[in-house]
C-alpha positions as CSV (number, residue, x, y, z in Angstrom):
1,X,70.0,76.9,-103.8
2,X,69.0,73.2,-103.8
3,X,71.9,71.9,-105.7
4,X,74.5,72.0,-102.9
5,X,72.0,70.1,-100.7
6,X,71.5,67.5,-103.4
7,X,75.2,67.1,-103.9
8,X,75.7,66.6,-100.1
9,X,73.0,63.9,-100.0
10,X,74.6,62.1,-103.0
11,X,78.1,62.3,-101.4
12,X,76.7,61.0,-98.1
13,X,75.0,58.0,-99.9
14,X,78.2,57.2,-101.8
15,X,80.3,57.2,-98.6
16,X,77.7,55.0,-96.9
17,X,77.8,52.5,-99.7
18,X,81.6,52.3,-99.6
19,X,81.5,51.7,-95.8
20,X,78.8,49.0,-96.0
21,X,80.0,47.1,-99.0
22,X,82.2,44.2,-97.9
23,X,84.8,42.4,-100.0
24,X,82.7,39.2,-99.8
25,X,79.9,41.0,-101.6
26,X,82.1,41.5,-104.7
27,X,81.2,39.4,-107.7
28,X,82.9,38.5,-111.0
29,X,81.7,37.2,-114.3
30,X,81.7,33.4,-114.5
31,X,84.1,33.5,-117.5
32,X,86.7,35.0,-115.2
33,X,86.3,32.3,-112.5
34,X,89.4,30.1,-112.0
35,X,89.3,26.9,-110.0
36,X,88.7,23.2,-109.9
37,X,85.4,21.4,-109.3
38,X,85.8,17.8,-108.1
39,X,83.0,15.3,-108.0
40,X,82.9,12.6,-105.3
41,X,80.2,10.0,-105.6
42,X,78.9,6.7,-106.9
43,X,77.4,5.3,-110.1
44,X,75.0,8.2,-110.9
45,X,77.8,10.7,-110.9
46,X,79.9,8.2,-112.8
47,X,77.3,8.3,-115.5
48,X,75.2,5.1,-115.0
49,X,71.9,5.2,-116.8
50,X,72.9,7.8,-119.3
51,X,73.2,6.7,-122.9
52,X,75.4,7.8,-124.5
53,X,77.7,8.5,-121.6
54,X,78.0,12.2,-122.5
55,X,74.4,12.6,-121.5
56,X,75.2,12.2,-117.9
57,X,74.8,15.1,-115.6
58,X,78.5,15.4,-114.9
59,X,79.3,15.4,-118.7
60,X,76.6,18.0,-119.2
61,X,78.2,20.1,-116.4
62,X,81.6,19.8,-118.1
63,X,80.2,21.1,-121.4
64,X,78.5,23.9,-119.5
65,X,81.7,25.0,-117.8
66,X,83.6,24.9,-121.1
67,X,81.2,27.5,-122.4
68,X,80.4,29.6,-119.3
69,X,83.5,29.3,-117.2
70,X,86.4,28.0,-119.5
71,X,89.0,28.6,-116.8
72,X,87.4,26.1,-114.5
73,X,88.6,22.5,-114.4
74,X,86.2,19.5,-113.7
75,X,87.6,16.3,-112.3
76,X,85.2,13.3,-111.7
77,X,86.4,10.9,-109.0
78,X,83.0,9.1,-108.7
79,X,83.0,5.3,-108.7
80,X,80.0,2.9,-109.1
81,X,79.0,1.2,-105.9
82,X,80.6,3.8,-103.6
83,X,79.1,4.9,-100.3
84,X,79.9,7.7,-97.9
85,X,82.6,5.5,-96.2
86,X,84.6,5.4,-99.4
87,X,84.9,9.2,-99.6
88,X,85.8,9.8,-95.9
89,X,89.2,11.4,-95.0
90,X,92.1,8.9,-95.4
91,X,92.8,8.8,-91.6
92,X,89.2,7.8,-90.8
93,X,88.9,4.4,-89.1
94,X,85.5,2.9,-89.8
95,X,83.6,0.4,-87.6
96,X,84.1,-3.2,-88.2
97,X,82.3,-4.4,-91.3
98,X,82.3,-1.0,-93.0
99,X,84.6,-0.2,-96.0
100,X,87.8,1.8,-95.8
101,X,88.1,5.2,-97.6
102,X,89.6,5.0,-101.1
103,X,92.6,7.3,-101.0
104,X,92.3,7.9,-104.8
105,X,88.7,8.9,-104.7
106,X,88.0,10.5,-101.3
107,X,87.8,14.0,-99.8
108,X,91.5,13.9,-98.9
109,X,92.4,13.3,-102.6
110,X,90.0,16.1,-103.6
111,X,91.8,18.5,-101.2
112,X,95.2,17.4,-102.5
113,X,94.2,18.0,-106.1
114,X,93.4,21.6,-105.2
115,X,89.6,21.5,-105.3
116,X,87.8,24.9,-105.0
117,X,84.4,23.3,-105.1
118,X,83.5,19.7,-104.2
119,X,80.2,18.2,-105.3
120,X,79.2,15.1,-103.4
121,X,76.6,12.8,-105.0
122,X,75.7,9.7,-103.0
123,X,72.0,9.1,-103.7
124,X,71.2,5.8,-102.1
125,X,74.0,3.2,-101.8
126,X,74.5,3.6,-98.0
127,X,70.9,2.8,-97.3
128,X,70.8,0.0,-99.9
129,X,73.8,-1.6,-98.1
130,X,72.0,-1.5,-94.8
131,X,73.9,1.3,-93.2
132,X,71.9,3.5,-90.8
133,X,70.7,7.0,-91.6
134,X,72.8,8.3,-88.8
135,X,76.0,6.7,-90.2
136,X,75.2,8.2,-93.6
137,X,74.5,11.7,-92.3
138,X,77.4,11.7,-89.8
139,X,79.9,10.6,-92.6
140,X,78.7,13.4,-94.8
141,X,79.1,15.9,-92.0
142,X,82.7,14.8,-91.4
143,X,83.5,15.2,-95.1
144,X,81.8,18.7,-95.0
145,X,83.8,19.6,-91.9
146,X,87.1,18.6,-93.7
147,X,86.2,20.9,-96.5
148,X,85.1,23.8,-94.3
149,X,88.3,23.7,-92.3
150,X,90.2,24.4,-95.6
151,X,87.7,27.0,-96.8
152,X,86.7,24.8,-99.8
153,X,83.2,25.3,-101.1
154,X,81.0,22.2,-101.3
155,X,77.6,21.1,-102.4
156,X,75.9,17.9,-101.2
157,X,73.2,16.4,-103.3
158,X,70.1,14.9,-101.6
159,X,69.0,11.3,-101.8
160,X,67.1,9.7,-104.7
161,X,64.2,7.2,-104.8
162,X,65.3,3.6,-105.2
163,X,63.5,0.2,-105.5
164,X,64.2,-1.1,-102.0
165,X,62.0,-2.4,-99.2
166,X,59.2,0.0,-98.2
167,X,61.0,1.0,-95.0
168,X,64.3,1.7,-96.8
169,X,62.5,3.7,-99.4
170,X,60.8,5.8,-96.8
171,X,64.2,6.3,-95.0
172,X,65.7,7.7,-98.2
173,X,62.8,10.2,-98.3
174,X,63.2,11.1,-94.6
175,X,67.0,11.5,-94.9
176,X,66.5,14.0,-97.7
177,X,64.6,16.2,-95.3
178,X,67.1,15.6,-92.5
179,X,70.0,16.6,-94.8
180,X,68.3,19.9,-95.6
181,X,68.5,20.7,-91.9
182,X,72.0,19.4,-91.5
183,X,73.6,21.2,-94.5
184,X,71.2,24.1,-95.1
185,X,72.0,26.0,-98.3
186,X,74.7,23.5,-99.3
187,X,72.1,20.7,-99.7
188,X,71.0,20.4,-103.4
189,X,67.7,18.5,-103.2
190,X,65.7,17.1,-106.1
191,X,64.1,14.0,-104.5
192,X,60.6,15.5,-104.8
193,X,61.0,15.8,-108.6
194,X,61.8,12.1,-109.0
195,X,59.6,10.1,-106.7
196,X,56.2,8.4,-107.0
197,X,53.7,8.1,-104.2
198,X,55.4,4.8,-103.3
199,X,58.9,6.5,-103.2
200,X,60.1,4.8,-106.4
201,X,61.6,6.6,-109.4
202,X,59.0,8.2,-111.7
203,X,58.9,6.1,-115.0
204,X,59.9,9.1,-117.2
205,X,63.1,9.5,-115.3
206,X,64.0,5.8,-114.7
207,X,66.7,3.9,-116.5
208,X,64.6,0.8,-115.9
209,X,66.6,-0.9,-113.1
210,X,64.9,0.7,-110.2
211,X,68.2,2.4,-109.2
212,X,69.5,4.7,-111.9
213,X,68.2,7.7,-113.9
214,X,67.9,7.8,-117.6
215,X,68.9,10.7,-119.8
216,X,65.9,12.8,-118.7
217,X,66.8,12.2,-115.1
218,X,70.4,13.2,-115.6
219,X,69.3,16.3,-117.5
220,X,67.0,17.2,-114.6
221,X,69.9,17.1,-112.1
222,X,72.1,19.2,-114.4
223,X,69.4,21.8,-115.1
224,X,68.6,22.2,-111.4
225,X,72.3,22.2,-110.4
226,X,73.4,25.1,-112.7
227,X,70.5,27.1,-111.3
228,X,71.2,26.2,-107.7
229,X,72.0,29.3,-105.7
230,X,75.2,27.9,-104.0
231,X,76.6,26.9,-107.4
232,X,75.9,30.2,-109.1
233,X,77.4,32.0,-106.0
234,X,80.5,29.9,-106.4
235,X,80.9,30.8,-110.1
236,X,80.5,34.5,-109.3
237,X,82.7,34.8,-106.2
238,X,86.4,35.7,-106.6
């Protein structure tokens, strides 16, 4: 006598699940993911500090994708010395004294190349060049807006410690916190894993120049990135 009742409950739950499950909740295996990841950034993303060069976090990411998501393509447009101004949309007109966007390495180029995920890694050059925190943050927001308008996923890395004046070092730390509010789950932060009490790079992660990371530092970024929720969600979303 209880079996028909149990069957009705099972049927009801199945219907409820079908009604509540949205298409956006569907997931795929990373090996089936197709797309193109494009890196925009400066010297750290270009591999500075890593020796040999294939120890850089971007190179490690490339190897990871070959194994885990072989249908994904990785394109690195990072260039040493670049700031947020260099990756701005090509039609952006900067204030006097600020650099123009590089049409071969900016967000407009990433969009034209068919990016499905853009990773932006600009750890400290804006602040080292004397630009304000507001300029830096506003530029990143404009780049993020350009990607959102086209439904392109993006991840923005936080800042890194650097051997600058005490006030500039502190600004880099404060901006990392500010960016977490600006960009929410799209902000990939690892500053707290690299900094000393004086906001310098911890010796075990320093390449020795006060600016760049060594192999251990690059490995830290890579390990944290592939475990980052927004990155894993990208790999598993159709």
